[in-house]
N, C-alpha and C positions, 0 to 999 in steps of 0.2 A: 289384786289379780296380777299374776305374772305376765310379763310382756311376752308375746308370741315370738318364736324364733323362726317362723316361716310366714310367707305372704299368702293372702287369700287365693291368689292365682294358682298356688301350688296344691290347693285342696280339691279333691274330687268327691262328689256326693252321689251315692247310689240309692235308688228308691225301689223297694219291693212292695208292689201293691197286690197282696195276696187275699185269699178267701177268708182266712181267720185273723190275719194281722197285716198292718202296714208298717214297714220298717224303713228307716232312713239311717244310713251310716256314712260318715265323712272320714276321709283318710288321705294319706299322701305316701309317696315312696321315700323311705329314709336313705341315708348315705350308703347302706349296705344292700340296697335294691329290694328290701322287704317292705311290706305294707304296714304302715303305722296308723292305727285307728285313733282319731281325734275326738269323735263324738258320735253318739247314736241315739235314736229314739224309736220306741216301739209302742204302738197302740192297737187296740182291738179294731178289726175291720168289720163294718156292718153293711157296706154298700157294694160288695163284690160277691158274685155267685159263680162258682166253678171257674175261677180265674178271670172272669169278665166283669167289667163295671156294670152294675145294674141300678145303682142309685148315685147320681152325680153329686148331690149335696152332701150325703153322708161320707162319700169317698173323699171329697174335697176337705171336709173337716178333719178326717183321719190323717190325711196327708199333711195338713197344716200343723196338727198337733205333733206328729212325728218329726217334721222338719224343725219346728220350734225347739224341741228337746235337743236335737242334734246341733242346732245353731248355738244353743246356750252352752253346751259342753265344748264345742269347737271354738267358741268366742269369736265368731265371725258370721256374716250374712252370706247366704248362698244365692247364686244367680241362675245356675242351671244344674240339672240332675241327669243321671244315667238311669234309665227305667227298664224294667223287665216286662215282657209280655208272655202270656200263656193262655190256655183255654182250649176247649175241644174244637174250636174253629181252625186250629193250627194243622196244616197239612204239609207233607213233604213229597217231592217228585224228583225223578232222576232224568237228566237230559244230557245229550252230547253236543258239544259245540265245535265248530271248525272255522278256521280262518286260513286264507292263502296269502303268503307273503310274496312281495315282488322280487326280492333278491334273496335267494336261498343261501348265499355265501355270507351275508351279513349275520351278525350274532342276534339271537332272539333277545329282546329287551323286556323290561318290566312293562313298558307301554303296550307291547304286543299282548302280554298276558292280561293286562287291564282291559284291552279292547275285546278280548275273548270273553272275559267275565262280564263286561258291559253289555255284550250282545244278549246275554241270558236275561237281562232286565227287560228285553223287548218281547219276551214270550207272551203269547196270548193266554190269559187266565180266565176262569169263570168270572162272571160279573160280580163285583163287590170284593174281589180278592186282590191282594198286593204282595209283592215279593219282599220278604224280610231279610233273608240271607241267601247268598250264593256261595257255596263252599266247593272249591275245586277238589277233585279226587286224584286221579292220576292223569298225567299228560302223555300225549303221543306226538313224536316229531318224526315225520317221514317214515311211518311204520315202526319206529323204535318205541316200544310200549313201556308202561310202568315207570314213567319218569316223574319224580316228585317235584323238581324245580327245573324248568327248561331254560331259564335265563342263562345266556352265555353260549348256548348250543347254536348250531347252524341248521337250517332247514327251510323248506318252502311251505309245508303243510303242518300246521299246529292244531292239534285236537286235544280235547279234555272231556272227561266225564264230570258232571256237576251234580251236587246234592242241593236242591233248591227248596227253601222253606217259605211257605206262604201263610198268610193270615187275612182275616177280614179287615177291610178298611175302616169300618165303623168301630171295631174294637180298639184299634190303635188310635183312632181319632178321639174316642171317648177318654182314653188315658191322657192324651195330650191336652184335651180340654180341662180335665181335672187339675193337671199340673199347672196349666196357665192361669187358672182361677186362683191359685195360691200365690201367683206372682213370680213363677219360675218358668224356665224354658227346658224342653226336652233336648238334651245334647245328643242322645242316641237311644234307640230302642232295640233291645237284645232279647232273643228267645231265652226264657228262664232256664230250661235244662242245659243250654250251652253255658250259661253263667255258672250254674251249680257245678258243672264239670271242672271249670277253672279253679274252683275253690277246694274241691275234695279229691280230685284224681291226680296221681303222679304221672310223670312222663313215661315211666316204665309200664304202668298199667295201660295207658293209651296205646303204647306200642304193641304190647302183648295181646290186647283185645279185651275189652271190658264193657259191661252194660251198666250205666248209671241209672238208678231208679229213684227219682225224687218224689216221695209220697207227701204231697201237700194236703191242704184242707179240702180243696174242691177238685183237684186233678192229680193224677200221677203221671209224671213226665219221664220219658225214657230216652236216653242218648247212648248210642253204641259207637265205640271207637275201635279201630283196628289199624295197625301200622301208623299210629299217631294222627289219624285223620277221622273226622266225624263221618260215619258210614250210614247212620240211620237215626231218625228222630221220630217220636210219636207221643201223643197225649191221650191217656186213658181218662174218660170224663167222670171219674170219681176218685175220692181219696179218703182222708181221715174223717171228714164230715159224715160220710155215709155209714162208717162204722159206728159213730155216735148215734146216728138215727136208728141203726139196727138194735143197739142196746136199749134205746128209748122204747122201741116197739116190742122187743123180746122180753124186757123186764118190766114193761108198763110203768115207766118212771118219767119225770119231767126231763126236758132236753138238757138243762144245766146239770141235773143230777147224773144223767147218762155220761156227759163229758167228764165229770169228776170221777165217776166209776172207771172210765177208760184210762184216765191219766194215773190214778192212784193205785188201782187194783188190776188193771187190764193186763192180759198176757195173750200173745199170739199163738201160743202152743198149750193146749189144755193138758197134755200129758206131763208138762213141767210144773203143774200146780199140784204140789204134793200135799200141802195142808189145805184141805177143802174147807176154808173158813166161811162163815156165814156173815154177810155184810148187811147191816141194818140201815134202811133208808127212812128218814122221817116221812110220815104220812101227811096228806093234806089236812087242812083244819078239821078237827073233829074225827079224824080217821086213824086207824091203827098203823103202826110202823110196818114197813115192807121188808121182808128178809130175802136176800139173794145169795145163791151159792156162788163162790168165787170160780169154781170149775165150770159151772153153767155159763157164767159171764165170759170165760175164756173160750168156750165152745162157740158162742155167738161171734166173738171177735175173729176166731180162727177161720170160720166159714167164709167171712167176707175177705179177709186177707189172702186166703187161698184163691179166691176168685180174682183178686187183683194180680196175683202171680201167674194165674192162668193167662191173663191178657199179656203179661210181660213175656211169658214163654212164646205166645203166639206172635208177638212183634219181633222177637229174636229170630224165630223161624222165618218170618216174612222177610226179614232183612237179608237172609242167606248166610248169616254168620253163626248159626247154631253149631256147636262142636268146635268153634274156632276161638272162643273167648277164654284164653288162658287166665286172664285176670278175674273171671267170674262176674259176680254182681257186687256193686257198691250201693248201699242204701243210704239215703239222706232225706232231709225234710222232716217235718214234725212227726209224720207217721212212723219214722224209723226209731222213735223213742219207745215204742211198744216193747215190753219185755219179751225176750226170746224170739223176736221177729227174724233175726239173722239165722237162728236154728230152723225155723219154719221154712225160710227161703231156701236153705240148703237141702232140706228134706224134700221139698216140693219141686225144686227145679234141678237138683243134682249139681248145682254150680257152687263153687266156693263163694262165701259171702262175708262182707264186713260192713260195718256202719261207718260212713265217712263224716269226719268232723272238719269244718272249714278253717283249720288252723295251720295248714301246711305252708302257706306263703305269708303268714303274719309275723311281724317283728316280735311279738310276745304271744303267749297263749291266751291272755286276757281272761283268766279263770273267772267263771261266773258271769262274764259280760257277753261274749259272742262265741264261746266255745261249745256251741250246741248246733245240731243239724238244722234247726229251724232258721238259722242265719246263713245257710249255704248259698242261697240264691243272691242275697244282698251283698255278701262279701265277694262272690264271684263277679257280680256286676262291677264292684269297686276294682277288683284285680284287672279285669278286662279293660276298664276305662283308663286306668293308670298305664297299662301296657301299651295302649294305643294312643296315648298323648303324643302330639308332635314333638320330635326331638329338636331342641334348639340348636341353631347353627353356631359356629365358633364366633361369628361376629356378634350374634345376639348375646352370647355368654360374656364376651368381652365388654359389651355395652352395659350389661347388668353389673359387672364388677366396677366399672367406672362410675355408674350411678350410685352404687353403695359407698364408694370412696368419697365422692362429692358430698353425699348426704351427711356422712359422719364428720367430714372435714368442716362443713358448715356449722354442725352442732358444736364442735370444739371452738370455732372462731366466735360463735355467738356467746359461748360461756366466757371467753376471754373479754369480750366487749362488756358483758354484764359486770364482771369483776372490776374492770377499769372504772365503770360508772359508779359502783358502790363503794370503792376504796377512796381513802384520803390521798392527796398528792404525794405524801411521804411513803404510803404503802404500795402505790401503783407499780414502781419499777421492780420491786421484789416479787410481787404476785404475778406481774406480767412475765418475768423471766421464768418463774415456776410453771406457769401455764404453757409457755412456749416450749419448754422441755417436754411436757406431756404431749403437746401437739406433734412434735417431731417424732417421739416414740410411737405414737398412734399411727402416724403416716408411714413409718418404716414397717410397722406390723401389717398394715393394710396392703402395702406394696408386695410383701412377701407371702401373702395368703394365696394358696392355689385356687384356681377357678372352681374346682370341684366342690368347694365348701359353700359356694353361693347357689 
């Protein structure tokens, strides 16, 4: 096994606990600022319903299996993970906050902004709810509106509009309990559609205006961006699993057969099914085979996908940003793998549509590994976690370099001592001189190494 060139403290681990799968991905930032994936694990999820944990023991086992696979590939043990949260319990509200500053001539500092954001966490919520995210929109300083960053300005009255995302305390607590039973700690809890956006959207799309539609197994998550800011979030309480259930009922087949039909032959647009093939399904014991028309299968799927996009359109109109989304729609999640779903989305919503792959910020495309929309949430969690890691001070970096030099110097000195002990008296001077030359060269190399490489 090759020796690792990075330390466990540099590795970040993301955990996506979904309705159909549990995925764990470990990664780090490389020297070019891109995300390098070191290990991943994906297993079937059986203890989650519509994005919410419904069976603790089954979810714990799935998390354990996924984490074990990722640890094996990354060749290290994990201590904490960054986890996503979703479900129909997620709600969003808008609120305006105001603080009055004592000295209007003094510059507004980050602590003033943090105080304004902190006030939002004191809002009175319905019983059982908690605030997950407080996202500033635009600031106002003494009647001067539409300010993105007020730090450095002068003023007495500091105001801001906030987009506040809430969720059920029990849902987040159940996720934490499952992770803790595996022997890990939850480093942070992030709304899954926000994570997916980090993986598949470009800065230009966020600036122009775009709606991200993450079609998962149990839920469909919507995030709307405009001017680079999250403007609206919503969760539709059904996704790919309900399409599978429709196929099961409409074609009168078993659930596992319905899933295979959807994945292998499914199309979101019946008009694009030119060859109306007949699909044969094995019958139950002692019964005849069942024949299904591929076009009829597509009609069943199209009806449900159109309903999902009806909800998407309604949420876009409710946000107030209809006719303002130059970037159109970006589809991701497992549901976006349906054939022709982007065409149906364009026909049904009138918005330009593309399918988003989570490879934009990765060091490599990792063909066949994570270059699929089903990994958007997990990779987005990884990207956000790496981006928000605390930046080490110059003193800490210097200390790290010193520790590296001392550690490698001790290794060389130990080697010199071992050679002296194993050599005859006649061989010692020659070998000692040879090792000392290596030691001096290594010391010069370490001293000339720039801090950025550590």
